N, C-alpha and C positions, 0 to 999 in steps of 0.2 A: 400619467401621474394621477389622473383623476380617478381611474378605476381603483386605484390602490387605497384612496380615502373611502373605504367601504360605507361607512356611517353617513358620511355627507352625501355620497352619491348613489346609495341604493334605491331612493325614490325615482331618482332619473333613470337609472339603468335597468330596474325590474319592476318599479312601481311599488305602491304602499301594499298592493295585495300580493306581490310577488310574481304575479302572472302577466304583468304588461310592461311597458316602458319601451326603451330603445334597443334593449339589448339584442333581440332577435335581429334587428337590422344592423347593428353594429358587428355582430358576428359575421353576418353574410358579407359586409363590406370589408371585413378582415380578411376573410378567404379571398376575395377579389385582390386586394393588395399583397396577397401572399403569392399571386401568380408571376412567374417570371417574365420580365420584359422582353421584347424582341432583341434590344442590345444584349442583354444578359445571355439569351439563348444563342446569339451569333457569336459572342466572345467565347462562350464555354465550348461551342463547337470548334472553334478555330484554336482554342487553346485549352485542352483539358486539364492542364495542370492549375489553371485559374479556376476551373470548375471544382476541382479538389479543395483548393484553398479557400474558395468562397462558401463551399457546402459543407466543410469540417465542422464538427460540433464546436470545437474551440477556435474557430476562425476569428481572426483580427479584423475581417471585413464587417462593414456595417452599410446596411442598405435599408429600403422600404421593405423588402421580403423579409429581412430579419427582425425589423421593427414590428410587423405584424405578427410573426411568431411570437415574440415578446409579449404583445398585447393579449393574444389569445391566451397564452400560459397565465398571466396575470388575471384575467377574466375568470378562468377556471379556478385559480387560487382563491379568489374573493366571492364569486358567485356560481359555485360549481355545478349545480344541478340545473339551474336556468340556462348557463351556458352550454352545458352539454346537450341539453334538450335543443337549444338553439343551433349548434353546431350540427346535429343529426339532421335537423330540418334543412339547413343551408346545404350541407352535402348532398341531400336527396334532390334539392332543387337544382344544384349545379351538375348533378350527374344527368337529370332529365334534360337541362338546357343544352349540355354538351352533345347528347344524342341528337338532338335536333339540329344544332349548329353543324354536326358532322354530315348529316343528311343532306343540309343545304350547301355543301361545300365550302364551310369555314375553315381555312386552313389551321386556324388557332383553337379549334374545339378542344384539344387535349390539355389546354392550359388549366381549365377548371377542375379537371379530373386529377391532374397532377398536385394542384394546390391542394385539393380536398384529401388526398392521401397523405400528403405531408402534414396537414393539420391534425388528422387522427393519429397519425404515426406518433406525433409528439407526446400523445397521451397512452402510448401502447402498453406501459408498464402497469399503470392502474386498471386499464381495461382488460387486460390479460388477467390479472389477479381476480378481479370481479368474475370474469367468464369461468375461470378455473374453480372458483368457489361456488358456482351454480346461481350467481346473483344475475339477475336481469340488468344489463347496462343501457343507459339512455342512447348510446350510439349504436347503430346496427352495423356492427364489424362483420358479421356473417354475410350480411347483404352485400357489402363492398366486394368480399372475396368471391361471392357468387356472380355478381353482376358487372364487376369492374376488374379486379385485379388479375384474375387468371386470364380473361380475354386480353388484356392489354400486354400481356407477354409476348404476344404475336405481332404487336403493333411496331414493326421493324422500322416503318418510315417515321416513327415519332420517338426518337431514343430518350428524350427525357421522360415521357411517360412511361416507357417500357422499363428504363432504368428505376424509376419511383416505384413501380410496382414490385421489382425485385425487393428493394430495401423495405417496402411495406410488409411483404409477407415475411420477411426475416425478423421484423420487429415483434411480430406476433408468432415466432417459432415456437414457443412454448406451449401453445394451444392449437397448432396445425394438426388436423386429422392425419392419420397414418397415411391414408391414400394420397393426400396433397403433399406431404413432407418431402417424399422422394420425388415427386414430380417438380417442385420448387427447386430442390438442390440440383436435379439433373438439368433443368433449364438454365440455373444459373452457370453451371459447368460449361454447358453448351455455348453460353454467351461469351464466357472467357476464352474459350477455344476458337470459336468461330465469328463471333459478332465483328462487323467492319467498323462499328461505332466505339471509339474511345469512351464516350459517355455511358454507354451500356456495359462495357467492360469494367469501368470504375464502380458503377453501381451493383455489378454481379460481384465484384470483390468485397464491397461493403456487406452485401447480403451473406456471402459465405462466412465472413466474420462471425456474424450474428448466429448463423446456422451452427457453425463449429462449437459456439459457446452455448447454445440455449436449446438446440435440437438433440434429441436422443442419438447417440453415436450410431446406432444401427442405420440410421438413414444417411450417415456421411461416409461410412467404412467403404461402401462399393465404389465411391466416387473419389476416395482420398488420392490415389495414385494418379488418377487423372487430373485432379486439382493441382497437386505438387508439380506433375510434369507440365501442366499447362501454364503455371504461374511463373515457374523458374526461369524460362527463357524471357520473359518480360523484364527481368531485373538488367539484362544486358542492354537494353534499348530504352529503358525509361529515363526520365529526369528525376532529379532529387526530389521534387514536388510530390510525385506519385509513388517514389520508392518506398516511403513510409508505410503507405497502405498496403503495398504489395508484401513488405516484410511482415506486417501485423498478421496478413492473411495467411503467409507461410508459417508463422509461429502458431496460430490457432488450429491450423491443418496438420501440423506435425505432432500435435498433442492428442490427435483423435484415437489413433491406433499406433503405438510406439512402433511394434514390429514391421508393419506397412512402411512407415516413415524410414526404417532403418534400411531397408531395401533399397532406398533411394540416397543413401549416404554418397555414393560416387557423384551424384548431381548436387546435393545439398552441401556437401563438405567443401568442395572448391567454390561454390557459390558465395558461402558466407565469408570465406577467408579472403577471395578476391574483392568482395564489397567491402570488406574491413580496410583493406589497404588502400581502396579507391576513394574512400570518404572520410579521411582521418580528422579534417577540420570540421565537419559538419556535426555538431553536438547532438542534435536531435536524431539525425540519421544513425549516428554512431550508437546511441542508445538503443535503437530498434535492432541494429545489427547484433549487438551485445545480448540482447534478449532472445534473439533467435540462436545465436551460439549456445547460450545458457540452456536453452529448450533441448537442443540437439545433445548437448553434452550430459544433460541429466537423462537422457534415453539409454537405458541399460543395454538394450540390443545393439545400438550404434556406437557405443563408446569406444570400444576397442579399435574400430576402423577409424573414427573421427581423431582419436588420440594419435594413432600412427600418423595420420595425415597432418594434424595440427602442431603437435609438439616440436618438430624440427623448424617450423616457422616461428613458432612463439619464442623458443630459445634463442633462435638467430635474432629476434627483435630486442630480446631482453639483453643488452650489451651496453658496456660503458662506452663503447665507441659510437653508438646510435645517438646522433644529435637532437632527434626528435623524442623529447621527454614524454609528450603525450601518448605517442604510440608504445613506449615502454611501459608506461603505466597501464594502458589499455591491455597491452600482451599479458602483463601480470594478472589483470582481472581475468582474462580468458584462461589463463593458467589455472586460477583458483576455480574456475567453473569446471575445468577438466578433472581437478583433484576431488571436487566435491562429486563428481558423477562416477569416480572410479570406484571399484570395490573395495570393502574394508575387511581386513588392512590392505593396504596397497600391494599390488603384485611386485614381486621381487624385481629390484633394481629401477623400480619407478623413480624413486627420488633422485637417484644418480644422473637422471636423464636432464634435469633442469637445475640442480641445486648449485653447481659452480657457478653459472652465470647469474642466477638470481641472487645469490648471496654476495657476489662480487660488487652487483650493482647497488644493493640494499646498504652495504657497508661504506660505500664511497659518495653516494648522492646525497643532496640536501633537498632534493625536490619533495615537496609536500605530498603532490599526488602519488609520486611513486612509493613515498614511504608509507603512506595509507593504505595503498594496494598491497604492498609487501607484507604489512602486518595481518590483513584479512587472510591473504594466501597462506601465510605461514600458520596461521591458526588452523586451517583446515588440514595442512600437511601434518601438523603436530598431532591433530585428532585422528588421523587415518593411519599415520606412518611414523610415529615418533621412534620407534626401534629402528627403522631405516635411517632416519636422521642421526640417531647416536652412532650407529654403525659406519655412516659414510665419512671418509677422511678426505681433505682438501688437499691435493698432490703439492701444491706450492706452500702452504703454511704448516701441514700436517696436522692440523685441528679438525676435530670430528665436527660433523654437521650442528650436533647439539651445542658444541663450544661457540661456533659462529653464530647460532641462533642467540645464545646468551649475550654474546658480543653486540649483537645487533639491538637487543632489548637494553643493554647498558647505554648505547648510543641515544635511544629514544628517551630514557630516564634521565639522561643528563640535563642540568638546569638550562643549558645553551640552546637545547632544542625546543621549539615551539609546541605549544600544547596542542594545536590543531594539527601539526605534523605527527604527533604521538598519540592521536586520538584513540587508536585501538590497541594501544600496548597492553592495557590491563586486562582485555579478553584473551590477548596471546599469552599473557603471564598465567592467568586462571587456567587455561585449557593446558599449558606446559605442566603446572602443578598437578592436574588431575590425570593427565595422561602419562606424564613422566614417572611418576612414583619414586622408586628407589634410584633411578637414573638421575633425578633432580634433587634428591634429598641432601647431597653433599654441599650443594651451592644454594640451597633454600634460605639460609639465614641471610646471606649476601644479597639475595635477590628481593627479600622482604625489606631489608634495610634499604636498598635503593628506592622501592616504592614508596616506603615511608618518608624518605628525604623529599621526593618528587610531590608527594601529597601536601607537605608541608608549605609548598609554594603555589600550588594548583589554585587557578581561578574558574575556569570553565566547568559549568556543573556536568557537561558531557564528557569531560576528561576526568573529572573526580570520581564519577559513578563507577567506571570499570576498575579504576584503582581500589576504591573502597571494597569493590566486590571480591577482590583477591583475598582480603581479610575476612570477609564475610562468609565465603565459601569454607575457609579454613574453620571459622568459629562454628561451622554446623557439627563438626566431629571433634575439634580441638581447641575449644575457646580458652580453655586455661594455658595452654601452650602458648597461644597467640598473645593472651595477657601478659604472660611471664616475659615473651620475647619482647614486646613493645615497651614494656616498663624499663627494659635494660637500654632502649635506644635513646640517644640524646642528639638532637638536631639543633644546634647553636643555642643550647640552653633550654630548648623545649622538649619535653618528655615525649616519646613515640606514642604512648598510649593516649595521651592529651591531643597529638596531632590527628590520630586516626579517629577517634571518637568524635571530635569536634567538627570533622568533615563530614563523617558518617551521619550525625545526628542532624547536622545542619542541611542535609541534602535528600534524606530518606524519603521525604514526602514526594519529591520530584524524580524519584528513580523511574526509568523508563523501562517498560517490558514486565508483563505479569510474573515471569519467573524471577526476575530480579528482585521484584517487589517482595515475593513470598520468601526468597533466600533472606534479604534483609530483615524481615520481620522475624523470621523463625531465629536467625542468628541474634538479633537483639534480645530476644525473650530469654535465650540461653545465656548471654552476657549477664542480664538482669538476675536470673534465677541462680547464676554462680554466687552471688552475695560477696563477691570479692571487695574487700576494703579498698583496694587501689583504684577500683572502678569508681566505688562510691564518692572517693574523694576528688574526682575529676569534675572540674566546673565547665559548664559550656553555656552558649546563648540560649536564654530562654524565649520571652515575648519580645516583639518590636516595640520600642518605646516611641510612641506617637508624639511629636513635637506640639505643644500647645500655641506655638506662635501662629498668627495669621498671615504673616508676611508671605508674600508669594515666594516660592522656591525656585530660583532660576537653576540652570546646570551649572554655573559656576558655584553658586551657594551651595548646592548638593554635594558638589565634588569636595567642598571644603568642610562640609559637616556630614560625613558618612552616618549610615544609619546605626543606631544605638539598640542594645538589647538589655533585658533584665539578665540576670546571672541565676543559674540554678545548677542542680547536680545532675550527673549523668542517670541515675535511677529515676529521678523525678521526670527528665526529659522522655526516657524511654517509655514510661508509663503513660505520659501524655499522648505520644506518638502512636503506641499500640492501642490505646483507647479510641483514638482517631480512626486508625485502620479498622477496628470492630465496628464503629458506628458507620463507615463507608461501606463495609461489606454488608452490613444489615440494610442499609438503605438500597444497596445494589440488589439484594435478594427481593426486597419490598417492590422495588420497581419491575423486575422481571416478572415478579407474581401478578403484579396489576396489569402487565401487558399482555400476559397470558390469559387473564380472565377477560380482558378487552376482546381479544381475538377469538375466545371460545364462546362469547355470548351468542346465544341462539337468536337467529333473526338479523343479525348484524348485517347492514347494507352499507358498502363502502361508498355508494352513491346517494345514500339517504339525506333528504334535505334536514339540516338541524335549524334550531329556533333562530340563529344568527345568520341563516341564510348561506352558511358554509357547510361542506362536507367533507369528509376524508383527512387523512392524516398529512399528506405530502404538501407542502407549501413551496410554490413556484412563484418567483417575482422576476427573475431574469432568465433570458436563454441560456446563459451560462450555468444556471443550476440545473438544466436537465441533464441526465445521464449520458453518457458516451453514445449509448445506442438509442438516443432520442427516445426516453421513456423506458427503456429496457432496464430490468433490475441487474445491476451491475456486480452484486455481491456474490459473484461465482466462484468457484474453486480456483480459477486462473489468477485470482487477486489474493489469495491466501498467503499470509506471512509465512516465510521459511521457517520451520523449527529445527532447531539442533537436535538430532537423535539423541545425543547425550541428556539433553534437557527432557525429551520425552520419556527416557528411562528413569529420571530421577523422581523418586516418589513425592517430593516437595512440589513437582510440577502438577501432580494430581491432587494435592491437598486442599481440603476446604478450609479455607483461611478463617470463616467465621467460627467454625466448630473449634478449630485450633486455639484460637484467642479466647473464646468462651472458657475452654478448659484452662488455659493459661492463667486468667484471672481468678477462676474458681479456685484454683490450686495457690494462688497467692493468698486469697482471702482465708482458705482453711489452714494454711502455715501461719498467717496473721504475723509474719516476722516483723521486727521493729523497722526494717527498711521499707516494707510495703506500707506500713501504718504512716511512717514518715513522708514517704511518696505521696500517698492520697492526701494527706494533711495538707500538703503543698499545692494541690490542684485547686482551681478556681471552684466555687459553689456549682457553677454550671456544669464544669467537668465531673465534679462528684456525683450530681444528680444523675448525669447522662450515664456515667459507668454503673451507677448503682441500679438503674431501669434496666440497662442492657444485661446484667448478670441475673436480674429477676425474670426475664423472659425465657 
């Protein structure tokens, strides 16, 4: 805690002149405390699964070694340059000392080198970025590779040092020279295939995970088949603790070259299905298995073979007679992955393979997880094969697949159904309207009426948003039709237009997803520009009224006195919301420009000492703050959010919202309509000045 109080402890740690104090000795001692103990080494050799559990980045374990890592990161956070200089000096001292100890027959000589590599590896992300930018770093990384890392790969008698060297090399994967990259990958593959040490195999798996993600694929492709063939058999003899690591490595390796991975479908397909059946109760393992299945299902070269193998298994699991509801839900999730990975439109007869079982389960179950999985799955089915759904007929009822889908939606929109169980029904409805076209037109009024009635009682914002988006999407091209329809709807004395606009405007600022935010903004602007008197007459909540009482608000008192708001009209509320949107967009552009200017400054030194004794942008206080690869930049392609192809194809997705909103407000000013004058007149003075300044820029 003392080192976090920088202003108090600066003199003690680095001295008044910044060049003295106890920091150098503190860092050296920290490296010593980072060394593994004899007990730890003995435990990890006899129980590799404990080694994985204790050394994982998100480990729940805590010991002196982990505390020392925390301390080092905190010192770097608060006294960056001085700590890095001290670290470099300490690492060199430890390297020289260990060489002498080795020559003198000390069997523990390797511990100092292992802890040194561990310490520097914690900072791999920033060090790599500085090296790539041509900036001289305080830590001699090149020296560690030349004199320690490569040599240690052949230290077979010291598995922890050999394994740490594999991991260290992979943490700096992005800066490895071409001649070393292939050498390290080859050595890691060799270790997985032939090393007798479980510790080395585990470390090589970790290294390959990093190599797969951050090394140019050309260095991985020649070894991809060997990696997959070497790892796959390990799943049959491993325990649950190490299975997650193996699965993650299979996932990253399968993504390197999809064609090469597809050739191994006869191995990978049965492997993932058998693992799925074997570990149904382990949530974390199940997630990794699902991620692997998602990866394989997304492989266009593998999809036909994987689909032929998986579909009968999944359809058999999706059955009302199956008592394991968790497996049913999971099977539907895997079915969703298969549908996602299938070609568009779906191959002939594809829907008929699973629709009877799927709809039978969805229409009869009340299990929340199954219902949620079913909504997501059907959304992709509708997206890729709505025509097949409409053409398919249920032999028992004679209904089409589309009629059964509408029946399922009606079940979800029924007030008796919980909001959490129907969380994705709005997305399903929006996709059905978008893709169904004339197939849905006859029942669209009843569908929208049901959505309006459900929205009248909705409480959860995550449930409200997708329901509102049904109307927002329609308003993009048919806002007048939507207004006319909602005006005709009556829900227990409340007008449908009031219900939808109240929910919409109350939640607009909290909508999740860039595309949804853009759709909401554009749709609201169209509603405003319509100038419809029926919209103008709708009153909604304005500002929150802050109570003046100084009494402490207890839970019971808050429950009995709910929040109160001022009342305003829809046009005023829309102008307020859109002016806030514009302000936010301008601030985002300014922030991005400022960040770009910072990055482009000549002579910028990530490790340069600043006036306050701190440098760099990244702040680390706890070990848990370190990214998954111990310092590696994890913002890679593998973590990108999935984007709906329909969204990518929508011009609104590419729209510059700042420019759109500026044009909108300027158009309003030019028209100078009584509605706009009245709307602006009811804004606060601050809001008026803000809007005026925005339009002047």
